[in-house]
Every structure is written in structure tokens, then in C-alpha cells.
N, C-alpha and C positions, 0 to 999 in steps of 0.2 A: 726625574722621571718623564716617562713618555707624552708627548704632542701629538694629538693626534690628527695627522696632515690631508686632509681630506681631499681626495681628486674628483670624486663625485656621492653625495652627500644631500639626505633630502634634509629640505629647509626648518628642520625642527631637531627642538635640541630635546633629548627625552631626559625629561624634570624629576627632582628626586622630591613625591610631596612634603610640603613644607607649611606651618602654622605661624600664624599671628599669637603674642606671648596669652599665653592659658591664666595665668596667674594676676594677670593685672587688676581688674576688679577685686582681687582679697585683698588687697593691700592698696596703703595712702603714700601721700605726698607730704605730708602736712608740716615735716621740721623743714628748718631753712639751713641747709648747709652751705650754705657761698659763702664765700672768703674765709672757710673752717673745715678742717679735716674733720674734729669733733662737734659731738652737739651734748648737752645735760640737758637730760628730761626730768624735771624735779614734779613732785607727787606730793601734795598735803594730804596731812593727815585730817581726821574731822574730830570731834568733841562728844562724850557719852551721852547720853541724856539721863536728866536729875529729874528728882521730887523734887517742887519746889514748895517753898517754906513760908507762910506768911509773916514772918520774924526774924529778925538778925541782921547781920550785913552782908552775907552770901547767899542770900532768897533762890537766886539760881542752880548755888554750888558755888563749889572753889574754884575757879577760872585755871586752868593752865595754858602755857605758851603752847601752840600747836607744832607741829614738827614735823618736816620736811623729808624727804629721802629725794637721791637724786642718783640717774640711770646715763651713766657715759656712752654715746652712743659713736663709734670712730669707724670712719671709712676702710676698706681693707681692699677690696674688689679693684687691682686697675689691669684688665684686659684689653690687648693689641692685638692686631693680625695686619698683615701686610702680603699681598702676591702682584706680581707683574705679570702684563701680556701684549707680549713684542712684536711690533709693527708686523714684521715679516712672516708670523705665524699667523696673523689674522687677516692679512689678504693673501695667503696661503686656504686661510677656510673660510668655508659658506659666508655670507653676510648674517653679521646674530648671534654667530655663533661664540664669538672672542669679543664680545662687546665689553667693557665698563664694566655701565652702568646697570644693564644685568647680569653679569657676575657679582658685583655689590650686592644686589637684590637678593641675591641667591644666595650668598656670605650670612647677610644680616639673618635670612629666614631659617635657614638651616644650620646655622650653627651660633651665631650670639642670643638669639633668640630663646633658643630651645635651653643653653646655658644657663640663661639668667634664671631661667624657669625651676629649674632643676635646682641650682641654688639655693632660690630660696622657697621651694619645697622643704630640704634639707635643713634650712634655716630654721622653718616654722616648724617639722614635725621634733627637733631639739629641743626648740624653746617653749613647746607647749605643756599647760598646767596639767592637763586631762589625757590618761593615756589606759588604752585596753590594753590586754594582749589574749590570745587564743584563737585555737583553727577557726576559719569560716567556710559555713557548706551553704548551701542554700533554701538548710528546715531554720539557720537560728541567722544569718545576713540581713534581716530587716531587723529583729530582734536587738542586734548589736548594735546598729542603727540609732536606735531609739532611745538605746540608752547611752550613746554620745548625747545626742538632739535634748536629754534630759540632762545629764553635766551641763551641757550650756544652759539652761535653765536656771539650774542650780546657782549659778555662777551670775544669774542679773543680765545673760550679753541678748540684746533687741533680738525681735524674731524677726527683722526685716534685713535683707541684704546678708546672711548665711549664708555661707558657700562650702561644697564638700566635693572635695575633689577624690576620685574613685578609680580604679585600674580599671581595667576590661575585666579582669577576672571576678571584681566584687561584683562590678557592674552586673555579669552575668547570672552569677549569685541571688542578687536580688531581685532581679528578674523573674526567676524563677521559684520563688517565694511566693507561696501559697499566702502568706500576710501582707505581701505586697501592694500597693495598689500605686499605680503610675496615672499621674495626672493626663489629660490628653494632650493632644500638640499647643505646643504656647505659641501665640501670636510672632512674630519674626523677632517685633522691637521691643519684647521682652525681656530675652537670648543677654545671658551675658556671655564676652566671647569663649566659644565651646560648652554653652551647656546644653544637656542634652535629655533634661527634665528636671522636677521638682520631686523634693519627696517631703512632704507638710512641710509646706516651705521653704524650702532648702533649695538651693539650686544648685543640681548634679553637674558637673565638670570632671569628662570622663579624659582622665592623663594615660598619656604610653606609659607602659612599666617602666621602663628605662628612665621616665621621667623621677621617677619616687626613690626614697630613701627605700633603703633594701627591709624586704617585711613588712613595708605598710600597704596597706589597702584601702583604706580609707582616712581624711583629714577633714573636718570640720571646721572653719574660721569665722572672722566678721573681720570685717578689713580695718574695722576701728583697733585693733591688733596688732597689726603688723606695720609697719613704717620700711619703706621698700627705698631710699633716693635713686635717684641716676643722675649723679653728679655734673655729669660731660658723658657725652657722645658726640663724637667730631668720624667722618667718614669723608675722606678728602680721595678725589679722581685726579692726580699728578699727569698733564700729558704733557711726554718727551721730557722728563728732570736730567738734568747731566747724566751722561753715563749710558742712556737708557731709550732707545728708539721702541714707544710705546707707549704703555700706559703703569703707571703706577699706582698701586691703591693700598692707603693707608687706613688704617682704624684703630680710633681706639675709645672704649669705654670706662666709665670709671663709678662701680653704684654697691649697692649691698644693702643687706634686707637686716631689720632688727627686729627681735618678739619684744615689745610694750613690758615692761615685770607688773605692772600693777593689770597689765589684760592677758595676759597668758594666759589663765584658766577659760578666755573665749575661745582658747585651740582645743579639739579635741583629734589626737591622733592613733587609731587602732593597728597594729602588728596583728595579721592575720593569716600570716605564711611564711613561715621560716626559708630566709633567704636563702640562696646556694652561693659560692665560695669554690673555685678551681684556687688553690696553690701547689708551686713547687717549689724546691729546696737544694741549693746548688752549696756546695763548700766553698768559704771567704780565710779568715783567717783561725791560726791554729783554734781547736775547739769554739768555732763560730763559722756560722751558715747563714746563707741572704735568701729570705722568703720573696719571695714574687708571689702574686694576688691578681687575679682574674676575675671577673662578674661584678654585681652591683654590690658596691661597697662603701657606698652613702649611707653615712649614718652620723651620729656621733664621735667614734672611735673603733679604729683595729687594734684588736686584744689575741693574745694567741697565749696558749698554755703546752708548756713542753715536761715531757715524767716518760718511767717508765710505760706506764698506762695513761691512756687518755680517753674521755670519753666525751664526745661528740655531742653539746648541751642542743637542750629542746628549746622550743620558740618560747622565750619569757625568764626562760631561768639565770638565776642569778648570774652576772660576770664580774663580782667585786673582787674576785681572787686572781682573778686574770691579769694579765700585763700588757703595758701599752704596746703595740708593734712599733717601733722606731720607723722613720722616713724611708731610709735605706733599706729594710727591711734585714739588716742584723742583727740576729741574736746571738747569744751564747749557749752553747746545747752538750749533750754528750751523746756521740754515736753510739747510737743501738736503740737510744729511747725513741718516744713517740711527739709529735707534736699536732697543733691545729689550730685555725684560724679563727675569728668570729668578727662580726660587727657589733657593735652595744650600744644599744638608746640611751640616751638621757638620763634615763634610772638606774642604767647600767643591767640593763635588761639582755638576752640573745634575742637578735632578730633578722641575722645571718650565721650558715657556720661551710665550714670547708667539712671533706672528709680527713680523716686523720690517717699521717705520712710517717716514714720514717724521717728519723733527724739525720740531716746529713753535714758534715761539720769538714773542717780541713786537720789536716794530721800535725 
């Protein structure tokens, strides 16, 4: 990779925009993973109400032992990065341009934090207990948002601290909905990170579309429903380590995100716009082809369908009959047939799809 060694350079680095975590207010870190990779969360059942009897031995009813259920949470995401800033490159650049501390801060803001936010959004959408599917317009955006809020009310989710993550498209639509009434400006100390307003007491956080799982227009949640441990976040700048004149920067973050089983109904995910995938296929082994996928594939999984004729599914269409796409993209197919790839939700509904293309296989 080329290094820009400036002989004459303005004393200003053209920084990309970045942001602090947008999801921090929507999750909790109530469970202690220190000293363990997994934690078991216990949930106790309750007892039914009985009619009290004035006589007999079991006047309160027949007692039964309360049962419990467990959910095991196991940490999965161990992510790292490393880069060097050579001393000779640093001294040939204007002061501050190749500063190690600034480069580390940039790495955290532009790479690490966005990755964690995106991962949390996928986990929340996949673990949601309430779903909605259907194209959204400026005529129905507010109505669909209210349906989601009502679903949370039915699940007895507390009114305070509810947070809605919305795409720019959805926010634009809801702002144009004639039924939508937005609160006035909020005091700065009332805002959660990234908040742009409130709807019926629910904080709105505007999320870049790239942070959202495929097809997701908005998601409403409560921080009690999602635990997001960050067991280790370690970032180190080594000055002049063996073999390197300059700085070696290393970073490690050990994190995850879990939706608690007994609180999954506290999350409502609405898929309101069919996502778009781009696919290509190249020959692999005999009777096999390799599919490459690009575009927003965030969701519960990629699936494909191949045959003499293939019809691209609509938003919310059932994908239970489609086949999981292998991690390496290699599938068995028949030359002359068609193939398409889709993203499914946790309910196996279509939330993104590719065009239907011709199958390409090895001879």
C-alpha cells in the first residue's frame, strides 16, 4: 500500500466522520463474565392463582415445586487489529499526520465501534420476539410505529427507556406522515447518544443504513432485554518494538450481545424495505459453482434456490424451502438452470434478495 510522503502539506488531516457507540443506551452489562466464557441465566416460573377454600388440608391449593429454565450465554467475538507507523515515514510527514495515538483513536471510532454497533443490531433483530413485515410509506410509517409500540405494551415492557433505532429512509417517511407529531427540541442532557427526538416517549436514534440488518426499517427495544458484555478491550502502542523503528499498534476486543429469552418480546423489529443483494457465480468443481455475494447481507442467514425456473421472493415471503448457502459459497447445480440468493429473518422470511442469474458450473 502506498504511503503519502508529503514534501509540502497543509497542517490538517482530512478525517472521515465517525461517531461514538449508538447502541450503548439500548443494552445492559448486568451479567458478570469475568473468569468464565459462559454464563447461565436462570429464570424461575410462577404459580397460578387458586380459589381459597375454607376447609381441608390444601386450603391454598395443591402446592407444586416451582420450575426453572436456563439460558447459557457463551462469548463468541474475539476481534483484533494491528498496524505499524514507521519512524522514517513519520519524520517525512507533517507533524501529527502519522501520530500513533491519533491513528488508534481513528481506528476505534471508524472501525471498532461501528462493528460492535452493527453486530448488536443483527443480534437484536434476530432475537426479537415481535416482528412486522410490509413496505413502508409516508402514509403508514407512523401507524406501523404505533403498532410496534402497542406490541411492547402488550408484553408489559416498561414505558421508560424504550429506544427505537430507525433508518434515514424511515425517519424521512415518518416526518412526512400527516399523523406524526414530533416533540420539540430536547434539552441536551436528556438525550441518549444519537437521539434525534421522541415519539410517544420512545427515544429515536438515527442509524446509518449500513448498520442495520438487511431490510430492517426500525427496531424498538428496552435495555433490560439485551445484555452486551465487553469482557476485554485492550489497545496498546508499542514504541520501537524489536524489528520495527517506530510504533506498533495492537488492539483486542472480546465482546458479544445476547437477547434474554424471557425478555425477547421487549424487542420489535419491522422489515419495511426489501434489501438488495448482488451475486455472481463462477465454475468450481464438476457440477459445482461458487456464488459470491455483496450488498447488505446482515440477518439470520443467506439462503439460495436453484432450478429450471426461479422467482425472486417478495418482502416477508416464506423461505423455509430455500437452502442455506455454505460459507464458501460452493453449491451443486445444473448448467442452464437459474439461481437466486436471499437473506432470511429469524422467522425465515425474506428481507433481501438478489436478481435471478444463470447457473455457472464446472464441467
